[in-house]
ZAVO-734481 format. One line per field, with one value per atom (N, C-alpha, C, O): residue number from 0; x, y, z; residue in three letters. Coordinates in Angstrom, 2 decimals. Example, Ala and Ser with C-alpha at 12.3 -4.5 7.8 and 13.67 -1.06 7.14 Angstrom:
2
i <- (0, 0, 0, 0, 1, 1, 1, 1)
X <- (13.19, 12.30, 13.20, 14.24, 12.85, 13.67, 12.90, 13.41)
Y <- (-5.69, -4.50, -3.30, -3.32, -2.25, -1.06, 0.03, 1.14)
Z <- (7.80, 7.80, 7.80, 8.46, 7.08, 7.14, 7.87, 8.04)
aa <- (ALA, ALA, ALA, ALA, SER, SER, SER, SER)
//
This chain:
94
i <- (0, 0, 0, 0, 1, 1, 1, 1, 2, 2, 2, 2, 3, 3, 3, 3, 4, 4, 4, 4, 5, 5, 5, 5, 6, 6, 6, 6, 7, 7, 7, 7, 8, 8, 8, 8, 9, 9, 9, 9, 10, 10, 10, 10, 11, 11, 11, 11, 12, 12, 12, 12, 13, 13, 13, 13, 14, 14, 14, 14, 15, 15, 15, 15, 16, 16, 16, 16, 17, 17, 17, 17, 18, 18, 18, 18, 19, 19, 19, 19, 20, 20, 20, 20, 21, 21, 21, 21, 22, 22, 22, 22, 23, 23, 23, 23, 24, 24, 24, 24, 25, 25, 25, 25, 26, 26, 26, 26, 27, 27, 27, 27, 28, 28, 28, 28, 29, 29, 29, 29, 30, 30, 30, 30, 31, 31, 31, 31, 32, 32, 32, 32, 33, 33, 33, 33, 34, 34, 34, 34, 35, 35, 35, 35, 36, 36, 36, 36, 37, 37, 37, 37, 38, 38, 38, 38, 39, 39, 39, 39, 40, 40, 40, 40, 41, 41, 41, 41, 42, 42, 42, 42, 43, 43, 43, 43, 44, 44, 44, 44, 45, 45, 45, 45, 46, 46, 46, 46, 47, 47, 47, 47, 48, 48, 48, 48, 49, 49, 49, 49, 50, 50, 50, 50, 51, 51, 51, 51, 52, 52, 52, 52, 53, 53, 53, 53, 54, 54, 54, 54, 55, 55, 55, 55, 56, 56, 56, 56, 57, 57, 57, 57, 58, 58, 58, 58, 59, 59, 59, 59, 60, 60, 60, 60, 61, 61, 61, 61, 62, 62, 62, 62, 63, 63, 63, 63, 64, 64, 64, 64, 65, 65, 65, 65, 66, 66, 66, 66, 67, 67, 67, 67, 68, 68, 68, 68, 69, 69, 69, 69, 70, 70, 70, 70, 71, 71, 71, 71, 72, 72, 72, 72, 73, 73, 73, 73, 74, 74, 74, 74, 75, 75, 75, 75, 76, 76, 76, 76, 77, 77, 77, 77, 78, 78, 78, 78, 79, 79, 79, 79, 80, 80, 80, 80, 81, 81, 81, 81, 82, 82, 82, 82, 83, 83, 83, 83, 84, 84, 84, 84, 85, 85, 85, 85, 86, 86, 86, 86, 87, 87, 87, 87, 88, 88, 88, 88, 89, 89, 89, 89, 90, 90, 90, 90, 91, 91, 91, 91, 92, 92, 92, 92, 93, 93, 93, 93)
X <- (-5.92, -5.66, -4.22, -3.63, -3.62, -2.23, -1.50, -0.68, -1.78, -0.53, -0.50, 0.54, -1.64, -1.72, -0.49, -0.16, 0.11, 1.01, 2.49, 3.53, 2.47, 3.62, 3.53, 4.28, 2.45, 2.19, 3.05, 3.40, 3.40, 3.96, 3.11, 1.96, 3.32, 2.31, 1.51, 0.28, 1.90, 1.29, 0.21, -0.91, 0.60, -0.67, -1.43, -2.51, -1.25, -2.24, -3.20, -4.40, -2.44, -3.31, -4.28, -5.41, -3.83, -4.50, -6.02, -7.15, -5.68, -6.46, -7.49, -8.69, -6.93, -8.21, -8.94, -10.13, -8.24, -8.96, -10.06, -11.20, -9.60, -10.68, -11.87, -13.02, -11.50, -12.50, -12.66, -13.66, -11.34, -11.24, -10.74, -10.75, -10.23, -9.73, -10.09, -9.84, -10.70, -10.72, -9.61, -8.91, -9.71, -8.24, -8.49, -7.62, -9.82, -9.98, -9.34, -8.47, -9.61, -9.38, -7.52, -6.78, -7.26, -5.52, -4.93, -4.03, -5.34, -4.80, -5.01, -4.10, -6.33, -6.60, -5.33, -4.46, -5.22, -4.20, -2.59, -1.79, -2.36, -1.21, -0.74, 0.17, -2.04, -2.05, -2.25, -1.57, -2.93, -2.94, -1.56, -1.31, -0.69, 0.76, 1.65, 2.52, 1.29, 2.21, 1.96, 2.86, 0.68, 0.42, 1.21, 1.97, 0.94, 1.37, 3.04, 3.55, 3.70, 5.31, 5.76, 6.73, 5.52, 6.36, 7.04, 8.06, 6.35, 6.63, 8.24, 8.84, 8.75, 10.12, 10.92, 12.10, 10.55, 11.12, 11.52, 12.56, 10.25, 10.21, 10.64, 11.75, 10.05, 10.13, 9.33, 9.67, 8.30, 7.27, 7.52, 7.35, 7.88, 7.55, 6.39, 5.97, 5.67, 4.50, 3.52, 3.72, 2.48, 1.29, 0.25, -0.25, -0.34, -1.68, -2.61, -2.95, -3.09, -4.26, -5.69, -6.56, -5.72, -7.09, -6.96, -7.95, -5.75, -5.65, -5.80, -6.50, -4.94, -4.87, -6.12, -6.42, -7.07, -8.18, -9.28, -9.86, -9.33, -9.88, -9.48, -10.47, -8.43, -7.98, -8.43, -8.71, -8.45, -8.78, -10.22, -10.63, -10.89, -12.70, -12.87, -14.00, -11.81, -11.99, -10.79, -10.59, -10.03, -8.84, -8.89, -9.86, -7.61, -7.16, -7.12, -6.57, -7.58, -6.99, -5.64, -4.98, -5.38, -3.85, -3.40, -4.14, -2.01, -1.47, -1.60, -2.02, -1.25, -1.04, -2.35, -2.23, -3.52, -5.18, -5.03, -4.56, -5.61, -5.72, -4.74, -5.05, -3.46, -2.07, -2.01, -2.66, -1.44, -1.06, 0.56, 1.22, 1.02, 2.56, 3.24, 3.06, 4.02, 4.79, 5.64, 6.17, 5.76, 6.50, 7.68, 7.52, 8.79, 10.03, 9.87, 9.43, 10.43, 10.41, 11.83, 12.20, 12.19, 13.15, 12.46, 13.15, 11.07, 10.59, 9.59, 8.59, 9.44, 8.70, 7.27, 6.96, 6.53, 4.95, 4.08, 4.20, 3.35, 2.35, 1.50, 0.95, 1.46, 0.66, 0.66, -0.22, 2.01, 2.45, 3.60, 4.52, 3.86, 5.01, 6.26, 6.20, 7.27, 8.30, 9.65, 10.00, 10.24, 11.38, 12.73, 13.69, 12.64, 14.09, 15.02, 16.22, 14.14, 14.83, 15.79, 16.88, 15.23, 16.04, 15.29, 14.16, 15.74, 14.95, 14.70, 13.65, 15.83, 15.77, 14.66, 14.30, 14.00, 12.77, 11.71, 10.80, 11.56, 10.41, 9.04, 8.08, 8.98, 7.57, 7.59, 6.96, 8.35, 8.41, 6.88, 6.48, 6.47, 5.14, 5.31, 4.97, 5.92, 5.94, 4.53, 4.39)
Y <- (16.67, 15.25, 14.96, 14.45, 15.20, 14.62, 15.06, 14.28, 16.25, 16.65, 15.62, 15.53, 14.64, 13.75, 12.51, 11.79, 12.37, 11.66, 12.30, 11.73, 13.43, 14.03, 14.23, 14.95, 13.44, 13.69, 12.49, 11.68, 12.42, 11.20, 10.19, 10.55, 8.95, 7.89, 8.16, 8.13, 8.37, 8.99, 9.72, 9.48, 10.75, 11.87, 11.53, 12.13, 10.62, 9.77, 9.31, 9.56, 8.35, 7.29, 8.38, 8.04, 9.31, 10.11, 10.72, 10.74, 11.08, 11.66, 10.64, 10.89, 9.43, 8.07, 7.78, 7.49, 7.83, 7.54, 8.71, 8.47, 10.03, 10.88, 10.95, 11.32, 10.63, 10.30, 11.40, 11.62, 12.30, 13.37, 12.96, 13.80, 11.59, 10.89, 9.46, 8.74, 9.07, 7.78, 6.73, 6.86, 5.70, 4.85, 4.47, 4.14, 4.61, 4.24, 5.33, 5.14, 6.72, 7.68, 7.57, 7.79, 7.26, 7.47, 6.42, 6.78, 5.24, 4.07, 4.76, 4.79, 5.31, 5.66, 6.84, 6.64, 7.96, 8.62, 8.13, 8.83, 7.04, 6.33, 5.86, 6.11, 4.90, 4.04, 5.26, 5.07, 6.43, 7.26, 8.15, 8.82, 7.94, 8.69, 7.64, 7.88, 6.19, 5.16, 5.05, 4.74, 5.26, 5.41, 6.26, 5.95, 7.71, 8.63, 9.15, 9.81, 8.57, 8.75, 7.49, 7.67, 6.28, 5.19, 4.59, 3.92, 4.91, 4.43, 4.24, 3.21, 5.82, 5.86, 5.54, 5.35, 5.42, 5.34, 3.84, 3.52, 2.76, 1.51, 1.46, 0.92, 1.95, 1.70, 0.53, -0.08, 0.09, -0.81, -2.04, -1.96, -2.95, -4.37, -4.90, -5.14, -5.16, -5.65, -4.69, -4.43, -4.25, -3.24, -3.92, -4.29, -4.27, -5.11, -4.08, -3.68, -3.59, -2.50, -2.99, -2.32, -4.11, -4.59, -5.32, -5.39, -5.80, -6.15, -4.96, -4.92, -3.88, -2.58, -2.06, -1.58, -1.98, -1.46, -2.33, -1.77, -3.38, -4.26, -4.20, -4.33, -4.05, -3.76, -2.43, -2.24, -1.47, -0.23, 0.02, 1.05, -0.78, -0.87, -1.53, -1.64, -1.98, -2.81, -2.45, -3.35, -1.44, -1.23, -2.07, -2.20, -2.55, -3.00, -2.27, -1.17, -2.64, -1.40, -1.61, -2.65, -0.45, -0.12, 1.07, 1.87, 1.37, 2.74, 3.35, 4.50, 2.62, 2.57, 2.19, 2.01, 2.02, 1.21, 2.26, 3.39, 1.57, 2.53, 3.42, 4.42, 2.89, 3.54, 2.60, 1.56, 2.74, 1.75, 1.81, 2.84, 0.60, 0.23, -0.35, -1.56, 0.10, -0.88, -1.79, -1.57, -3.27, -4.01, -4.42, -4.92, -4.11, -4.26, -5.76, -6.74, -5.67, -6.64, -7.91, -8.89, -7.36, -8.62, -9.32, -9.90, -9.16, -9.53, -10.68, -10.08, -11.91, -12.96, -12.72, -12.87, -12.40, -12.10, -13.29, -13.61, -13.82, -15.15, -14.63, -13.52, -15.42, -14.99, -13.86, -13.57, -13.11, -11.96, -12.32, -12.77, -12.27, -12.22, -11.77, -10.58, -12.26, -11.62, -11.93, -13.11, -11.14, -11.13, -11.14, -11.61, -10.54, -10.01, -9.42, -9.64, -8.52, -7.77, -8.90, -8.60, -10.08, -10.84, -11.45, -11.80, -11.71, -12.45, -13.80, -14.43, -14.22, -15.75, -16.02, -17.20, -15.16, -14.97, -14.49, -14.27, -14.25, -13.39, -13.94, -13.23, -15.15, -15.74, -16.46, -17.51, -15.94, -16.63, -15.81, -14.65, -16.77, -16.42, -17.39, -18.56, -16.81, -17.36, -18.11, -18.67)
Z <- (8.25, 8.93, 8.78, 9.74, 7.77, 7.24, 8.55, 9.04, 9.14, 10.30, 11.30, 11.95, 11.61, 12.85, 12.62, 13.56, 11.30, 11.16, 11.56, 11.24, 12.25, 12.54, 14.11, 14.77, 14.61, 16.51, 16.79, 15.92, 18.13, 18.74, 18.92, 19.17, 18.86, 18.97, 20.23, 20.10, 21.17, 22.28, 22.19, 22.66, 21.49, 21.29, 20.45, 20.47, 19.53, 18.79, 19.29, 19.14, 20.17, 21.13, 22.22, 22.58, 22.54, 23.36, 22.51, 23.00, 21.35, 20.51, 20.23, 20.16, 20.07, 19.90, 20.89, 20.78, 22.14, 23.54, 23.71, 24.11, 23.36, 23.87, 22.65, 22.91, 21.54, 20.46, 19.60, 18.92, 19.66, 18.58, 17.27, 16.37, 17.00, 16.06, 16.13, 17.10, 15.00, 15.10, 14.41, 13.41, 15.31, 14.70, 13.03, 12.22, 12.83, 11.04, 10.59, 9.74, 11.07, 10.35, 10.28, 9.32, 11.35, 11.60, 10.62, 9.87, 10.60, 9.52, 8.01, 7.18, 7.79, 6.36, 6.31, 5.46, 7.11, 7.02, 6.68, 6.07, 7.11, 7.02, 5.62, 4.83, 5.74, 4.11, 3.16, 2.15, 3.12, 2.04, 1.75, 0.75, 3.01, 2.88, 2.27, 1.43, 2.86, 1.71, 0.54, -0.23, 0.11, -1.25, -1.95, -2.87, -1.33, -2.18, -2.28, -3.18, -0.98, -0.80, -1.19, -1.93, -1.06, -0.89, -2.14, -2.05, -3.42, -4.47, -4.95, -5.23, -4.94, -5.19, -4.05, -4.31, -2.68, -1.54, -1.15, -0.58, -1.65, -1.28, -0.17, -0.11, 1.17, 2.64, 3.00, 4.01, 2.32, 2.90, 1.72, 0.51, 2.37, 1.51, 1.29, 0.16, 2.50, 2.50, 3.42, 4.61, 2.65, 3.47, 3.44, 2.38, 4.86, 5.26, 5.58, 6.70, 4.12, 4.48, 4.93, 5.48, 4.63, 4.92, 6.43, 7.16, 6.80, 8.33, 9.27, 10.29, 8.71, 9.62, 9.65, 10.74, 8.69, 8.67, 9.90, 10.84, 9.66, 10.30, 11.64, 12.36, 12.29, 13.55, 14.18, 15.36, 13.11, 13.60, 13.76, 14.29, 13.36, 13.76, 15.05, 15.54, 15.65, 16.75, 17.76, 18.57, 17.89, 18.54, 20.03, 20.77, 20.18, 21.16, 22.49, 22.44, 23.63, 24.65, 25.33, 25.43, 25.74, 26.01, 25.67, 25.10, 26.00, 25.90, 24.64, 24.52, 23.66, 22.18, 21.55, 20.34, 22.00, 21.50, 20.39, 20.51, 19.06, 17.86, 17.10, 16.46, 17.27, 17.02, 15.71, 15.83, 14.68, 13.91, 13.89, 13.74, 14.07, 14.24, 13.28, 13.23, 12.44, 11.41, 12.12, 13.21, 11.11, 11.61, 10.53, 9.42, 11.12, 10.26, 9.72, 10.33, 8.20, 7.58, 7.80, 7.16, 8.80, 9.46, 10.89, 11.72, 11.02, 12.13, 11.60, 11.21, 11.44, 11.42, 11.87, 13.05, 11.08, 11.55, 10.89, 9.71, 11.64, 11.29, 10.05, 10.03, 9.16, 7.95, 7.03, 6.22, 7.30, 6.70, 5.86, 6.55, 4.57, 4.14, 4.69, 4.99, 4.90, 5.72, 4.73, 4.64, 4.16, 3.34, 3.64, 3.03, 4.71, 5.22, 4.28, 4.13, 3.60, 2.35, 1.47, 0.98, 1.40, 0.27, -0.55, -0.19, -1.77, -2.98, -2.59, -2.77, -1.99, -1.43, -0.63, -0.58, 0.05, 0.85, 0.41, 1.21, -0.78, -1.38, -1.18, -0.88, -1.35, -0.97, 0.32, 0.40, 1.47, 2.75, 3.48, 3.41, 4.01, 4.98, 6.12, 6.00, 7.41, 8.59, 8.97, 10.05)
aa <- (MET, MET, MET, MET, GLU, GLU, GLU, GLU, GLU, GLU, GLU, GLU, VAL, VAL, VAL, VAL, ALA, ALA, ALA, ALA, PHE, PHE, PHE, PHE, LEU, LEU, LEU, LEU, SER, SER, SER, SER, ALA, ALA, ALA, ALA, ALA, ALA, ALA, ALA, ASP, ASP, ASP, ASP, GLN, GLN, GLN, GLN, ALA, ALA, ALA, ALA, ARG, ARG, ARG, ARG, LEU, LEU, LEU, LEU, VAL, VAL, VAL, VAL, ALA, ALA, ALA, ALA, ALA, ALA, ALA, ALA, GLY, GLY, GLY, GLY, GLU, GLU, GLU, GLU, LEU, LEU, LEU, LEU, SER, SER, SER, SER, ALA, ALA, ALA, ALA, VAL, VAL, VAL, VAL, GLU, GLU, GLU, GLU, LEU, LEU, LEU, LEU, VAL, VAL, VAL, VAL, GLU, GLU, GLU, GLU, THR, THR, THR, THR, TYR, TYR, TYR, TYR, LEU, LEU, LEU, LEU, GLY, GLY, GLY, GLY, ARG, ARG, ARG, ARG, ILE, ILE, ILE, ILE, GLU, GLU, GLU, GLU, ARG, ARG, ARG, ARG, LEU, LEU, LEU, LEU, ASP, ASP, ASP, ASP, GLY, GLY, GLY, GLY, PRO, PRO, PRO, PRO, LEU, LEU, LEU, LEU, ARG, ARG, ARG, ARG, SER, SER, SER, SER, TYR, TYR, TYR, TYR, VAL, VAL, VAL, VAL, THR, THR, THR, THR, VAL, VAL, VAL, VAL, CYS, CYS, CYS, CYS, ALA, ALA, ALA, ALA, ASP, ASP, ASP, ASP, GLU, GLU, GLU, GLU, ALA, ALA, ALA, ALA, LEU, LEU, LEU, LEU, ALA, ALA, ALA, ALA, GLU, GLU, GLU, GLU, ALA, ALA, ALA, ALA, ARG, ARG, ARG, ARG, ASP, ASP, ASP, ASP, PRO, PRO, PRO, PRO, LYS, LYS, LYS, LYS, PRO, PRO, PRO, PRO, GLY, GLY, GLY, GLY, PRO, PRO, PRO, PRO, LEU, LEU, LEU, LEU, GLY, GLY, GLY, GLY, GLY, GLY, GLY, GLY, VAL, VAL, VAL, VAL, PRO, PRO, PRO, PRO, ILE, ILE, ILE, ILE, PRO, PRO, PRO, PRO, VAL, VAL, VAL, VAL, LYS, LYS, LYS, LYS, ASP, ASP, ASP, ASP, LEU, LEU, LEU, LEU, THR, THR, THR, THR, PRO, PRO, PRO, PRO, THR, THR, THR, THR, ALA, ALA, ALA, ALA, GLY, GLY, GLY, GLY, VAL, VAL, VAL, VAL, ARG, ARG, ARG, ARG, THR, THR, THR, THR, THR, THR, THR, THR, TYR, TYR, TYR, TYR, SER, SER, SER, SER, CYS, CYS, CYS, CYS, ARG, ARG, ARG, ARG, ALA, ALA, ALA, ALA, PHE, PHE, PHE, PHE, ALA, ALA, ALA, ALA, ASP, ASP, ASP, ASP, ASN, ASN, ASN, ASN, VAL, VAL, VAL, VAL, PRO, PRO, PRO, PRO)
//
């Protein structure tokens, strides 16, 4: 399953649309990679695992439906901590 993380988003979307891979399986793959690999990298400031899994259970239609998309910490996202990678904004939730 890990190999799907190296496919393009378009290829992942095709697998989800064809029913060869569920959106939940895809999200779980990425969450597992984040958990295993991100400790020393600290690439993710905030991981919304529960929200990602909830959305994966009912993916939106569209060209990338069912494919998890990371959002950079510089993009204000309603209800999600957005720090702009700055301690002054450590508790900022737009």
